[in-house]
DONU-462626 format. One record per residue: residue number from 0; residue in one letter; x, y, z of N, C-alpha, C in turn. Coordinates in steps of 0.001 Angstrom, whole numbers, plus 500000, padded with zeros to 6 digits. Example, Ala and Ser with C-alpha at 12.3 -4.5 7.8 and 13.67 -1.06 7.14 Angstrom:
BEGIN
(0; 'a'; (513190; 494310; 507800); (512300; 495500; 507800); (513200; 496700; 507800));
(1; 's'; (512850; 497750; 507080); (513670; 498940; 507140); (512900; 500030; 507870));
***
This chain:
BEGIN
(0; 'x'; (500848; 498800; 500000); (500000; 500000; 500000); (500882; 501247; 500000));
(1; 'x'; (500547; 502207; 499165); (501272; 503473; 499095); (500576; 504494; 499990));
(2; 'x'; (501370; 505256; 500737); (500827; 506340; 501544); (501372; 507658; 501007));
(3; 'x'; (500732; 508739; 501330); (501117; 510020; 500763); (500688; 511146; 501689));
(4; 'x'; (501178; 512340; 501428); (500815; 513502; 502231); (499420; 513976; 501825));
(5; 'x'; (498470; 514082; 502770); (497072; 514335; 502395); (496702; 515797; 502219));
(6; 'x'; (497563; 516730; 502637); (497149; 518129; 502766); (497734; 518994; 501665));
(7; 'x'; (496924; 519949; 501194); (497393; 520913; 500213); (496683; 522237; 500438));
(8; 'x'; (497445; 523331; 500347); (496826; 524649; 500359); (497058; 525272; 498996));
(9; 'x'; (495960; 525681; 498345); (496056; 526218; 496994); (496699; 527591; 496990));
(10; 'x'; (497428; 527859; 495940); (498066; 529155; 495743); (497028; 530157; 495273));
(11; 'x'; (496828; 531223; 496015); (495819; 532213; 495636); (496184; 532970; 494360));
(12; 'x'; (497431; 532903; 493918); (497785; 533530; 492648); (497113; 532791; 491490));
(13; 'x'; (496856; 531501; 491707); (496210; 530684; 490687); (494711; 530619; 490922));
(14; 'x'; (494293; 530506; 492183); (492876; 530359; 492531); (492431; 531600; 493294));
(15; 'x'; (492426; 532729; 492623); (492259; 534010; 493298); (490875; 534185; 493896));
(16; 'x'; (489856; 533496; 493389); (488520; 533669; 493925); (488009; 532419; 494651));
(17; 'x'; (488887; 531495; 494945); (488505; 530318; 495708); (488647; 530633; 497196));
(18; 'x'; (487538; 530665; 497901); (487558; 531054; 499314); (488192; 529992; 500197));
(19; 'x'; (487967; 528712; 499853); (488406; 527630; 500733); (489614; 526926; 500117));
(20; 'x'; (490775; 527416; 500424); (491997; 526967; 499769); (492676; 525807; 500487));
(21; 'x'; (492186; 525440; 501642); (492801; 524350; 502392); (492075; 523055; 502077));
(22; 'x'; (492823; 522096; 501566); (492227; 520865; 501043); (492891; 519652; 501701));
(23; 'x'; (492100; 518624; 501947); (492622; 517399; 502543); (492022; 516213; 501814));
(24; 'x'; (492885; 515357; 501282); (492439; 514151; 500587); (492738; 512939; 501449));
(25; 'x'; (491698; 512215; 501830); (491900; 511001; 502614); (492418; 509855; 501749));
(26; 'x'; (492184; 509947; 500441); (492709; 508975; 499478); (493363; 509739; 498329));
(27; 'x'; (494342; 509113; 497673); (495043; 509834; 496619); (495731; 508924; 495631));
(28; 'x'; (496370; 509537; 494642); (497106; 508812; 493591); (496183; 507855; 492836));
(29; 'x'; (494927; 508242; 492716); (493941; 507424; 492032); (492609; 507526; 492734));
(30; 'x'; (491549; 507169; 492025); (490198; 507193; 492602); (489387; 506111; 491912));
(31; 'x'; (488684; 505318; 492691); (487934; 504196; 492129); (486749; 504645; 491277));
(32; 'x'; (486320; 505882; 491410); (485253; 506387; 490542); (485770; 506642; 489126));
(33; 'x'; (487056; 506963; 488985); (487763; 506996; 487699); (486995; 507737; 486600));
(34; 'x'; (486537; 508940; 486904); (485706; 509701; 485965); (486529; 510220; 484787));
(35; 'x'; (485950; 510168; 483604); (486666; 510589; 482406); (486960; 512084; 482379));
(36; 'x'; (486163; 512878; 483074); (486332; 514327; 483074); (487184; 514808; 484237));
(37; 'x'; (487776; 513893; 485004); (488498; 514238; 486231); (489815; 514929; 485914));
(38; 'x'; (490006; 516119; 486484); (491231; 516871; 486226); (492413; 516301; 486997));
(39; 'x'; (492156; 515692; 488155); (493233; 515025; 488875); (493766; 513849; 488050));
(40; 'x'; (492852; 513096; 487454); (493245; 511986; 486585); (494069; 512503; 485407));
(41; 'x'; (493627; 513616; 484843); (494336; 514205; 483718); (495745; 514632; 484117));
(42; 'x'; (495878; 515230; 485302); (497169; 515721; 485763); (498132; 514603; 486132));
(43; 'x'; (497601; 513531; 486725); (498467; 512491; 487288); (498735; 511333; 486339));
(44; 'x'; (497848; 511101; 485381); (498006; 509930; 484510); (499307; 509977; 483717));
(45; 'x'; (499626; 511152; 483152); (500811; 511209; 482290); (502098; 511120; 483112));
(46; 'x'; (501981; 511272; 484429); (503145; 511110; 485308); (503243; 509694; 485870));
(47; 'x'; (502296; 508835; 485493); (502284; 507474; 485995); (501896; 507382; 487454));
(48; 'x'; (501118; 508364; 487932); (500765; 508429; 489351); (499283; 508174; 489594));
(49; 'x'; (498562; 507661; 488608); (497120; 507444; 488749); (496830; 505950; 488741));
(50; 'x'; (496285; 505431; 489835); (495925; 504024; 489939); (494487; 503937; 490440));
(51; 'x'; (493549; 503772; 489518); (492129; 503779; 489873); (491713; 502509; 490611));
(52; 'x'; (492419; 501427; 490407); (492045; 500165; 491044); (492515; 500102; 492495));
(53; 'x'; (493696; 500654; 492764); (494250; 500605; 494118); (494787; 501979; 494516));
(54; 'x'; (493894; 502899; 494843); (494360; 504213; 495292); (495117; 504105; 496614));
(55; 'x'; (495941; 505100; 496862); (496623; 505180; 498150); (495685; 505758; 499190));
(56; 'x'; (496012; 505539; 500445); (495270; 506215; 501500); (496232; 506955; 502417));
(57; 'x'; (495758; 508057; 502955); (496556; 508822; 503899); (496598; 508094; 505239));
(58; 'x'; (497630; 508375; 506012); (497751; 507819; 507347); (497054; 508749; 508340));
(59; 'x'; (496335; 508152; 509272); (495612; 508952; 510250); (496564; 509829; 511052));
(60; 'x'; (497760; 509356; 511322); (498712; 510180; 512089); (499080; 511436; 511309));
(61; 'x'; (499170; 511339; 509983); (499452; 512521; 509163); (498246; 513461; 509126));
(62; 'x'; (497059; 512887; 509042); (495844; 513706; 509057); (495710; 514407; 510408));
(63; 'x'; (496027; 513694; 511480); (495954; 514298; 512808); (496878; 515517; 512891));
(64; 'x'; (498070; 515404; 512314); (498999; 516532; 512315); (498411; 517721; 511562));
(65; 'x'; (497738; 517437; 510445); (497101; 518510; 509669); (496011; 519180; 510507));
(66; 'x'; (495146; 518392; 511100); (494031; 518932; 511885); (494547; 519767; 513048));
(67; 'x'; (495590; 519297; 513715); (496157; 520050; 514837); (496723; 521391; 514386));
(68; 'x'; (497123; 521471; 513110); (497740; 522706; 512609); (496702; 523751; 512176));
(69; 'x'; (495427; 523343; 512062); (494393; 524243; 511562); (493894; 525188; 512653));
(70; 'x'; (493425; 526348; 512212); (492757; 527281; 513112); (491271; 526965; 513129));
(71; 'x'; (490616; 527308; 514205); (489184; 527064; 514275); (488398; 527960; 513321));
(72; 'x'; (489031; 528950; 512767); (488391; 529793; 511758); (488575; 529244; 510347));
(73; 'x'; (489236; 528087; 510212); (489458; 527477; 508902); (488245; 526658; 508459));
(74; 'x'; (488120; 526539; 507146); (487198; 525588; 506534); (488041; 524703; 505637));
(75; 'x'; (487994; 523410; 505852); (488824; 522507; 505053); (487931; 521654; 504156));
(76; 'x'; (488372; 521503; 502927); (487610; 520761; 501924); (488115; 519328; 501859));
(77; 'x'; (487212; 518367; 502029); (487534; 516945; 501903); (487053; 516467; 500534));
(78; 'x'; (487983; 515955; 499741); (487608; 515474; 498413); (487998; 516467; 497349));
(79; 'x'; (489294; 516725; 497216); (489810; 517703; 496255); (490318; 516991; 495007));
(80; 'x'; (491351; 516186; 495163); (491902; 515444; 494028); (491222; 514086; 493835));
(81; 'x'; (490681; 513525; 494913); (490002; 512226; 494831); (488787; 512247; 495746));
(82; 'x'; (487882; 511301; 495550); (486643; 511260; 496320); (486900; 510647; 497699));
(83; 'x'; (486495; 511377; 498734); (486732; 510890; 500102); (485744; 509800; 500508));
(84; 'x'; (484726; 509540; 499665); (483770; 508457; 499929); (483767; 507436; 498802));
(85; 'x'; (484909; 507236; 498154); (484994; 506176; 497161); (484879; 504823; 497869));
(86; 'x'; (484652; 503725; 497137); (484389; 502428; 497783); (485424; 502001; 498811));
(87; 'x'; (486666; 502379; 498643); (487730; 502003; 499580); (487433; 502476; 501004));
(88; 'x'; (486635; 503535; 501122); (486297; 504066; 502445); (485557; 503042; 503305));
(89; 'x'; (484778; 502164; 502698); (484039; 501152; 503469); (484992; 500245; 504234));
(90; 'x'; (486172; 500040; 503674); (487173; 499175; 504312); (488112; 499964; 505218));
(91; 'x'; (488575; 501109; 504743); (489641; 501820; 505447); (489136; 502796; 506510));
(92; 'x'; (487977; 503392; 506286); (487372; 504349; 507229); (488278; 505544; 507537));
(93; 'x'; (489092; 505938; 506569); (489980; 507083; 506785); (489152; 508366; 506891));
(94; 'x'; (488150; 508523; 506022); (487288; 509706; 506077); (486482; 509731; 507374));
(95; 'x'; (485965; 508602; 507767); (485198; 508492; 509021); (486015; 509026; 510195));
(96; 'x'; (487248; 508579; 510305); (488091; 508986; 511421); (488569; 510426; 511284));
(97; 'x'; (488708; 510897; 510058); (489053; 512299; 509834); (487939; 513218; 510315));
(98; 'x'; (486706; 512852; 510008); (485550; 513649; 510443); (485511; 513742; 511967));
(99; 'x'; (485779; 512638; 512657); (485777; 512664; 514114); (486865; 513603; 514650));
(100; 'x'; (488028; 513606; 514010); (489093; 514531; 514417); (488671; 515981; 514213));
(101; 'x'; (488060; 516268; 513064); (487627; 517638; 512779); (486535; 518085; 513746));
(102; 'x'; (485631; 517177; 514080); (484610; 517498; 515070); (485237; 517854; 516410));
(103; 'x'; (486194; 517051; 516819); (486828; 517267; 518127); (487520; 518617; 518215));
(104; 'x'; (488022; 519082; 517070); (488756; 520353; 517061); (487914; 521520; 516543));
(105; 'x'; (486615; 521268; 516335); (485671; 522310; 515942); (486085; 523020; 514650));
(106; 'x'; (486490; 522215; 513654); (486878; 522740; 512346); (485751; 522488; 511357));
(107; 'x'; (485285; 523526; 510667); (484286; 523346; 509606); (484874; 522536; 508462));
(108; 'x'; (484087; 521594; 507921); (484564; 520777; 506811); (483507; 520719; 505714));
(109; 'x'; (484004; 520837; 504489); (483168; 520760; 503290); (483473; 519446; 502585));
(110; 'x'; (482483; 518568; 502525); (482648; 517257; 501896); (482097; 517320; 500472));
(111; 'x'; (482951; 516998; 499506); (482554; 516954; 498101); (482665; 515505; 497633));
(112; 'x'; (481548; 514939; 497179); (481553; 513523; 496826); (480506; 513234; 495765));
(113; 'x'; (480662; 512110; 495088); (479616; 511595; 494216); (479210; 510189; 494667));
(114; 'x'; (479223; 509992; 495980); (478825; 508717; 496554); (477683; 508900; 497545));
(115; 'x'; (476725; 507988; 497518); (475638; 508030; 498498); (476067; 507498; 499861));
(116; 'x'; (477267; 506950; 499956); (477795; 506509; 501249); (477841; 507663; 502247));
(117; 'x'; (477941; 508874; 501733); (478010; 510057; 502588); (476782; 510187; 503486));
(118; 'x'; (475648; 509623; 503079); (474415; 509716; 503860); (474090; 508413; 504589));
(119; 'x'; (475064; 507518; 504682); (474878; 506286; 505427); (474714; 506602; 506912));
(120; 'x'; (473883; 505834; 507598); (473592; 506114; 509004); (474847; 506130; 509873));
(121; 'x'; (475832; 505329; 509524); (477075; 505308; 510314); (477729; 506681; 510351));
(122; 'x'; (477660; 507402; 509234); (478262; 508740; 509159); (477320; 509794; 509727));
(123; 'x'; (476038; 509610; 509519); (475077; 510557; 510082); (475199; 510622; 511600));
(124; 'x'; (475606; 509517; 512208); (475758; 509480; 513659); (476915; 510337; 514157));
(125; 'x'; (477868; 510669; 513283); (479032; 511421; 513758); (479113; 512846; 513223));
(126; 'x'; (478372; 513183; 512169); (478442; 514551; 511648); (478001; 515553; 512714));
(127; 'x'; (478702; 516664; 512747); (478314; 517796; 513590); (477629; 518812; 512679));
(128; 'x'; (476326; 519041; 512900); (475567; 519916; 512002); (476109; 521334; 511970));
(129; 'x'; (476788; 521756; 513006); (477342; 523110; 513025); (478654; 523206; 512249));
(130; 'x'; (479216; 522055; 511856); (480522; 522033; 511181); (480476; 521400; 509795));
(131; 'x'; (479516; 520513; 509557); (479502; 519701; 508335); (478749; 520400; 507201));
(132; 'x'; (479355; 520385; 506016); (478757; 520956; 504806); (478985; 519953; 503673));
(133; 'x'; (478007; 519847; 502774); (478059; 518797; 501761); (477755; 519355; 500371));
(134; 'x'; (478523; 518891; 499395); (478211; 519091; 497985); (478254; 517711; 497336));
(135; 'x'; (477109; 517245; 496886); (477035; 515917; 496271); (476874; 516094; 494771));
(136; 'x'; (477800; 515525; 494042); (477920; 515767; 492606); (477009; 514873; 491794));
(137; 'x'; (476285; 515494; 490886); (475465; 514771; 489903); (475898; 515264; 488524));
(138; 'x'; (476408; 514378; 487718); (476880; 514749; 486381); (475968; 514224; 485282));
(139; 'x'; (475055; 513350; 485676); (474121; 512754; 484721); (472884; 512337; 485498));
(140; 'x'; (471762; 512209; 484826); (470558; 511726; 485491); (470274; 510266; 485160));
(141; 'x'; (471200; 509627; 484495); (471103; 508192; 484242); (472515; 507614; 484285));
(142; 'x'; (472611; 506322; 484428); (473930; 505690; 484453); (474668; 505989; 483162));
(143; 'x'; (475982; 506217; 483261); (476752; 506479; 482050); (478137; 505852; 482149));
(144; 'x'; (478792; 505773; 481027); (480073; 505072; 480937); (481251; 505949; 481341));
(145; 'x'; (480992; 507195; 481714); (482084; 508128; 481980); (482538; 508152; 483430));
(146; 'x'; (481865; 507393; 484295); (482247; 507362; 485693); (481789; 506044; 486302));
(147; 'x'; (482454; 505645; 487390); (482130; 504392; 488066); (481532; 504654; 489443));
(148; 'x'; (480934; 505800; 489604); (480326; 506192; 490872); (478928; 505590; 491001));
(149; 'x'; (478329; 505639; 492209); (476962; 505138; 492383); (475977; 505825; 491449));
(150; 'x'; (474892; 505131; 491136); (473880; 505643; 490212); (473370; 507004; 490699));
(151; 'x'; (473118; 507922; 489780); (472627; 509252; 490169); (471376; 509231; 491048));
(152; 'x'; (470493; 508256; 490865); (469302; 508171; 491704); (469682; 508004; 493168));
(153; 'x'; (470732; 507231; 493420); (471182; 507024; 494800); (471782; 508307; 495361));
(154; 'x'; (472487; 509044; 494528); (473062; 510315; 494987); (471972; 511331; 495297));
(155; 'x'; (470955; 511374; 494459); (469849; 512315; 494689); (469122; 511962; 495986));
(156; 'x'; (468940; 510673; 496252); (468332; 510270; 497518); (469181; 510711; 498700));
(157; 'x'; (470505; 510624; 498554); (471401; 511059; 499625); (471277; 512557; 499864));
(158; 'x'; (471187; 513332; 498773); (471003; 514783; 498883); (469712; 515089; 499634));
(159; 'x'; (468641; 514440; 499231); (467340; 514714; 499837); (467297; 514264; 501295));
(160; 'x'; (468003; 513197; 501621); (468069; 512722; 503005); (468792; 513742; 503888));
(161; 'x'; (469925; 514242; 503426); (470672; 515233; 504195); (469874; 516530; 504339));
(162; 'x'; (469203; 516938; 503264); (468356; 518136; 503322); (467245; 517951; 504358));
(163; 'x'; (466579; 516808; 504304); (465474; 516535; 505230); (465945; 516560; 506678));
(164; 'x'; (467163; 516087; 506918); (467697; 516027; 508275); (468274; 517361; 508751));
(165; 'x'; (468249; 518363; 507875); (468651; 519695; 508296); (470117; 520031; 508119));
(166; 'x'; (470820; 519281; 507271); (472229; 519570; 507010); (472371; 520630; 505914));
(167; 'x'; (473524; 521257; 505877); (473864; 522224; 504844); (474357; 521449; 503616));
(168; 'x'; (473499; 521281; 502619); (473823; 520428; 501475); (473439; 521119; 500180));
(169; 'x'; (474277; 520930; 499160); (474012; 521430; 497813); (474080; 520277; 496823));
(170; 'x'; (473208; 520330; 495826); (473379; 519490; 494651); (474432; 520168; 493788));
(171; 'x'; (475467; 519434; 493453); (476572; 519998; 492678); (476508; 519461; 491248));
(172; 'x'; (476145; 520317; 490303); (476174; 519957; 488884); (477574; 520274; 488376));
(173; 'x'; (478446; 519275; 488433); (479848; 519546; 488137); (480520; 518298; 487561));
(174; 'x'; (480885; 518345; 486280); (480588; 519424; 485355); (479158; 519318; 484821));
(175; 'x'; (478564; 520473; 484567); (477218; 520530; 483989); (477345; 520351; 482483));
(176; 'x'; (476927; 519189; 482019); (476963; 518855; 480588); (475520; 518637; 480158));
(177; 'x'; (474927; 519578; 479446); (473483; 519549; 479162); (472974; 518235; 478587));
(178; 'x'; (473745; 517614; 477702); (473276; 516381; 477064); (473110; 515239; 478065));
(179; 'x'; (473752; 515340; 479223); (473699; 514266; 480217); (472600; 514477; 481266));
(180; 'x'; (471936; 515617; 481224); (471037; 516010; 482304); (469587; 516117; 481819));
(181; 'x'; (468692; 515449; 482549); (467253; 515619; 482348); (466795; 516674; 483357));
(182; 'x'; (466475; 517858; 482868); (466127; 518969; 483756); (464855; 518702; 484547));
(183; 'x'; (463962; 517875; 484024); (462749; 517553; 484759); (463088; 516832; 486064));
(184; 'x'; (464150; 516037; 486027); (464586; 515324; 487230); (465332; 516275; 488165));
(185; 'x'; (466275; 517021; 487616); (467099; 517904; 488454); (466253; 518960; 489149));
(186; 'x'; (465345; 519563; 488431); (464560; 520657; 489005); (463514; 520198; 490013));
(187; 'x'; (463347; 518889; 490169); (462423; 518360; 491172); (463143; 517841; 492413));
(188; 'x'; (464470; 517910; 492434); (465212; 517431; 493603); (464863; 518296; 494812));
(189; 'x'; (464577; 517653; 495921); (464184; 518363; 497140); (465423; 518821; 497887));
(190; 'x'; (465954; 519947; 497426); (467165; 520524; 498003); (467120; 522028; 497776));
(191; 'x'; (467538; 522791; 498755); (467458; 524246; 498648); (468524; 524841; 497741));
(192; 'x'; (469667; 524160; 497642); (470830; 524771; 496997); (471316; 523964; 495802));
(193; 'x'; (471797; 524674; 494809); (472499; 524044; 493698); (473756; 524845; 493399));
(194; 'x'; (474834; 524132; 493099); (476093; 524733; 492675); (476416; 524203; 491287));
(195; 'x'; (476626; 525100; 490339); (476850; 524724; 488941); (478286; 525036; 488545));
(196; 'x'; (478931; 524088; 487914); (480265; 524292; 487341); (480281; 523668; 485948));
(197; 'x'; (480947; 524329; 485031); (480963; 523864; 483652); (482244; 523104; 483333));
(198; 'x'; (482145; 522241; 482334); (483280; 521443; 481905); (484370; 522327; 481312));
(199; 'x'; (485603; 522015; 481673); (486780; 522619; 481050); (487477; 521508; 480277));
(200; 'x'; (487803; 521786; 479034); (488273; 520735; 478138); (489756; 520907; 477837));
(201; 'x'; (490542; 519894; 478197); (491937; 519848; 477781); (492141; 518626; 476878));
(202; 'x'; (493369; 518354; 476527); (493662; 517280; 475577); (493146; 515933; 476076));
(203; 'x'; (493428; 515619; 477347); (493024; 514322; 477881); (491515; 514192; 477964));
(204; 'x'; (490847; 515228; 478478); (489393; 515182; 478600); (488754; 514955; 477232));
(205; 'x'; (489283; 515619; 476221); (488712; 515476; 474873); (488875; 514053; 474347));
(206; 'x'; (489956; 513404; 474714); (490180; 512038; 474252); (489415; 511006; 475074));
(207; 'x'; (489170; 511302; 476335); (488488; 510350; 477204); (486969; 510476; 477167));
(208; 'x'; (486477; 511598; 476665); (485065; 511929; 476801); (484454; 512109; 475415));
(209; 'x'; (483571; 511210; 475019); (482991; 511230; 473680); (481677; 512007; 473686));
(210; 'x'; (481786; 513353; 473678); (480607; 514206; 473589); (480847; 515242; 472499));
(211; 'x'; (479844; 516041; 472228); (479973; 517112; 471240); (480659; 518314; 471895));
(212; 'x'; (481809; 518701; 471377); (482577; 519800; 471952); (482398; 521115; 471176));
(213; 'x'; (481381; 521204; 470334); (481215; 522387; 469483); (481030; 523673; 470291));
(214; 'x'; (480437; 523570; 471484); (480198; 524766; 472297); (481451; 525269; 473009));
(215; 'x'; (482508; 524490; 472995); (483704; 524833; 473765); (484697; 525564; 472861));
(216; 'x'; (484453; 526862; 472706); (485221; 527654; 471739); (486111; 528711; 472391));
(217; 'x'; (485955; 528902; 473702); (486719; 529945; 474390); (487967; 529349; 475026));
(218; 'x'; (489132; 529828; 474619); (490395; 529374; 475209); (490720; 530229; 476426));
(219; 'x'; (490981; 529549; 477538); (491339; 530269; 478766); (492127; 529319; 479657));
(220; 'x'; (493280; 529758; 480103); (494086; 528956; 481009); (494511; 527621; 480445));
(221; 'x'; (494702; 527554; 479138); (495127; 526303; 478521); (494003; 525311; 478297));
(222; 'x'; (492752; 525740; 478502); (491609; 524854; 478309); (490551; 525525; 477459));
(223; 'x'; (489678; 524704; 476889); (488552; 525201; 476108); (487313; 525265; 477000));
(224; 'x'; (486598; 526373; 476902); (485432; 526620; 477734); (484256; 527070; 476880));
(225; 'x'; (483039; 526999; 477446); (481886; 527601; 476798); (481976; 529117; 476894));
(226; 'x'; (481363; 529797; 475929); (481248; 531250; 475995); (480251; 531630; 477091));
(227; 'x'; (480374; 532841; 477606); (479541; 533293; 478715); (478053; 533242; 478375));
(228; 'x'; (477661; 533694; 477192); (476247; 533708; 476826); (475631; 532307; 476890));
(229; 'x'; (476383; 531322; 476460); (475894; 529946; 476493); (475742; 529476; 477939));
(230; 'x'; (476691; 529828; 478776); (476602; 529447; 480188); (475385; 530092; 480852));
(231; 'x'; (475168; 531365; 480573); (474020; 532068; 481164); (472712; 531386; 480761));
(232; 'x'; (472590; 531045; 479491); (471373; 530385; 479010); (471150; 529059; 479726));
(233; 'x'; (472217; 528312; 479955); (472090; 527021; 480632); (471741; 527189; 482105));
(234; 'x'; (472351; 528158; 482758); (472035; 528407; 484166); (470555; 528759; 484323));
(235; 'x'; (470011; 529460; 483364); (468600; 529867; 483434); (467631; 528693; 483320));
(236; 'x'; (468136; 527531; 482903); (467268; 526349; 482825); (467160; 525633; 484172));
(237; 'x'; (467994; 526019; 485133); (467975; 525406; 486461); (467036; 526227; 487337));
(238; 'x'; (465846; 525710; 487589); (464787; 526527; 488202); (464235; 525957; 489504));
(239; 'x'; (464686; 524804; 489939); (464035; 524143; 491063); (464643; 524411; 492422));
(240; 'x'; (465498; 525451; 492538); (466250; 525649; 493769); (466086; 527081; 494282));
(241; 'x'; (466076; 527229; 495604); (465956; 528551; 496203); (467252; 529355; 496083));
(242; 'x'; (468377; 528660; 496117); (469672; 529330; 496112); (470553; 528736; 495015));
(243; 'x'; (470923; 529563; 494050); (471742; 529131; 492915); (473114; 529783; 493013));
(244; 'x'; (474148; 528991; 492766); (475517; 529506; 492735); (476232; 528901; 491530));
(245; 'x'; (477129; 529666; 490959); (477944; 529184; 489845); (479407; 529346; 490230));
(246; 'x'; (480126; 528246; 490238); (481569; 528289; 490474); (482274; 528411; 489138));
(247; 'x'; (483168; 529365; 489019); (483762; 529660; 487709); (485280; 529696; 487738));
(248; 'x'; (485838; 529371; 486587); (487283; 529356; 486360); (487711; 530560; 485519));
(249; 'x'; (486893; 530923; 484547); (487191; 532057; 483671); (486901; 533354; 484435));
(250; 'x'; (487849; 534256; 484506); (487758; 535392; 485431); (486547; 536291; 485176));
(251; 'x'; (486293; 536705; 483919); (485158; 537597; 483688); (483826; 536865; 483828));
(252; 'x'; (483816; 535547; 483597); (482616; 534761; 483835); (482334; 534689; 485335));
(253; 'x'; (483389; 534518; 486116); (483239; 534522; 487575); (482620; 535837; 488045));
(254; 'x'; (483110; 536932; 487523); (482603; 538240; 487935); (481133; 538409; 487573));
(255; 'x'; (480743; 537930; 486398); (479338; 538042; 485991); (478435; 537261; 486948));
(256; 'x'; (478760; 536003; 487192); (477898; 535185; 488041); (477936; 535663; 489490));
(257; 'x'; (479075; 536128; 489937); (479155; 536686; 491296); (478189; 537854; 491451));
(258; 'x'; (478154; 538728; 490468); (477379; 539962; 490582); (475905; 539793; 490213));
(259; 'x'; (475565; 538756; 489451); (474215; 538663; 488908); (473438; 537402; 489278));
(260; 'x'; (474121; 536386; 489737); (473445; 535107; 489960); (473664; 534559; 491376));
(261; 'x'; (474884; 534540; 491836); (475209; 533789; 493048); (474448; 534289; 494271));
(262; 'x'; (473872; 533360; 494990); (473077; 533700; 496171); (473926; 534456; 497192));
(263; 'x'; (475148; 534022; 497386); (476098; 534725; 498256); (477260; 535186; 497391));
(264; 'x'; (477304; 536447; 496999); (478368; 536926; 496118); (479774; 536766; 496702));
(265; 'x'; (479859; 536656; 498020); (481162; 536511; 498669); (481644; 535073; 498726));
(266; 'x'; (480774; 534137; 498360); (481122; 532728; 498528); (480332; 531891; 497533));
(267; 'x'; (480973; 531482; 496430); (480230; 530713; 495429); (479894; 529308; 495919));
(268; 'x'; (480571; 528823; 496981); (480161; 527553; 497589); (478904; 527726; 498431));
(269; 'x'; (478624; 528961; 498854); (477381; 529292; 499547); (477175; 528435; 500794));
(270; 'x'; (478195; 528367; 501645); (478108; 527562; 502861); (477409; 528338; 503974));
(271; 'x'; (476625; 527615; 504768); (476038; 528179; 505981); (477020; 527922; 507118));
(272; 'x'; (477876; 528892; 507375); (478953; 528692; 508331); (478563; 529151; 509725));
(273; 'x'; (478918; 528332; 510685); (478744; 528677; 512088); (480108; 528650; 512751));
(274; 'x'; (480459; 529752; 513394); (481716; 529824; 514120); (481452; 530300; 515533));
(275; 'x'; (482343; 529974; 516414); (482263; 530539; 517748); (482449; 532045; 517660));
(276; 'x'; (481800; 532820; 518519); (481839; 534290; 518414); (483243; 534863; 518312));
(277; 'x'; (484185; 534303; 519068); (485536; 534865; 519056); (486263; 534586; 517746));
(278; 'x'; (485686; 533708; 516893); (486331; 533353; 515629); (485725; 534081; 514439));
(279; 'x'; (484553; 534648; 514627); (483817; 535219; 513496); (484611; 536300; 512767));
(280; 'x'; (485336; 537116; 513488); (486053; 538216; 512862); (487247; 537751; 512033));
(281; 'x'; (487711; 536516; 512275); (488899; 536031; 511600); (488604; 535364; 510268));
(282; 'x'; (487319; 535059; 510008); (486985; 534204; 508870); (487407; 534770; 507543));
(283; 'x'; (487112; 536029; 507279); (487300; 536558; 505932); (488546; 537420; 505808));
(284; 'x'; (489515; 537232; 506722); (490777; 537965; 506605); (491615; 537403; 505487));
***
């Protein structure tokens, strides 16, 4: 088994509008969901560092060191390069034990996953509602060959279960690929929040993903993107949610959605954050 360092803080020179730059991966160097559109897969495959069948897992002692180093005003994202609830979690329980550490130290955590395991009763028993935030990814409304994650119906049930239980949860359309989505299904999901992100196309994604790329005509940051007008039209088709947010990579597109669409212009993740009073002033420094 390969082990690796689980923690990364993003460089704000590259991710200038990403509020939550502290990331922790409980698993790495591969992901059993093995999605064709995965940017981590794209980055690591050509280096020979991607193993979808046997991903590495972080050591709890290393995660403990990371958690001890965090401030209580931090928000840490679980599931950056790989899914923290991929099937390996059922055996290793690295994410389970990480959540307990974060709870003990009163650190807010944002879980990003495309697995319904996130809503399993075993995990519901340990989540702290004042600290736990969820984004559950739906990329299609039917089974597809581009990912090995649980069926979208199971993910939608997990979203609705967390919403019903009063957790801070968003349906994450990421990447939002119109041909893969039945809007009648998405707009009926019982969830207050949706977060939309669009596909960015590089060489690997184009070769791994057999879709129509005609709309991806804007070059930005070494990738092909949709034009802003097309994105706006697609966002307007998402009507079933009280709070809409768009996470963006293209700078002027980010500014448009921040100013005209996002429910919380200061935070495209739109988290309902609770901090102890003495920590509130430190959050947005």
